[in-house]
C-alpha angles and dihedrals in degrees: 000000000000123000092250091056093047089052090053094236119179119251091257093050092046091051091049092051093047094046091050092052091046091050089054093046093048091051093051091046092052094046093050096038092231134123115270091241094060108028119109106243107214092191106022093055092057120100087217089062093052092047092048095050097040091044090053090049092051091049092049089049094049091049094044090233100136093084093047129086111263122198129182136198124243109295119240109213097182126223144245118064137320127209127214139151095297094049134261126333137169116279127280097057117232092253090057094057090044093053095047093043112115091003126121091241115115115212130199133190127245149328086177136018094251136089109274100167124050126201089248093053091045092051091050092049099050090051093047110040120072093188142016122218134192092210134037112279120245110261147132104251117234102170142352131209131191133196124187126209125217098238114095123219128190101220105035142024117260094229134130116213125203118191122190123194149123124282116247092203126098090190131057115258133197139164124249137178121239120206118196135181136166118231120192102157103042127106124236090246091057092048092049091050090047092052090052093050093046092053092047090053101053108286112146092207140347124207128188117198129185114234145160120239134182118331090018092287114162114232143175115236108209115199121187124192115203148143120271091250091060098048098097096046093047092046088055092051092049092050098042098043099040100027089225115171096216143020125197116219125195138163118240132183118221135190118226128202107231110255141168129216110225135180128220135186113228137178123215124172090351093304125115122226140171116231126191121206141172119234126189130206089266089062090247109142136190125199120233107260097220092052093052091045092050094048090045091056093045093051094037092228128126121281092238092051092047091050091049094051093046093050090051092055096045092048090052091051092049096047 
């Protein structure tokens, strides 16, 4: 019987503990280029690691937090160097970057030249937090918990703070990056090609607005909405494709109307198709553009007519 079963953990707590251990094992395996069954796990083989992860699982279970939305702040990983069994390397350790890779967690260096995030802590965090925010989330605070570490720092307290509360928002909210640049010497063909490449490489939306700048010069203001993880790649596309000499970057919060993406089977002109559409709580729905476009081309009828016929069928199915 595993330790999590002996402790009587709930299914959610058990899954969290197992996922955290697996995250750690996968990272070590990837870093060392060896199978998971044979690699020496510098962190996962430690009793402290097991205690940390199972202890966290027990606390989450006792507080009934595993079914709630958990958000974290940006994670400081420190700086300088870190020593382990293979010697000394620059901080963060290889396992840390592997664990945070492709996650929603945003990391930042400093504020001291010491290790501030361990692989165990990173594994716990990526399996716990569903979002990462630069600023404190809007909520009514119900309770606050503090935990102090043993390491002493001169400029800040080595304390972790957990705040529990109720969201004040009726809409979903997230944080996005906005990239902006002014183009006054670029053709429409170049802009169109740039928009296509930006969307293919992770941009959520691209807007081009006509404007007037200094000396009455006409310009095109290109605005790109994206996630933090895509900023660098999209910046590179903007610079390479448009030859712009500068791009402004800012963080913006946005509110989202809750929606679901559904799929429906439809039949038009004796042909069967699958159509995806977004539907909000108000029952308003919008068809996926690419699906309508594809069906329109197959049937050789106008986009507007295709959209109208598809909406009629979906409404009948939902009534």
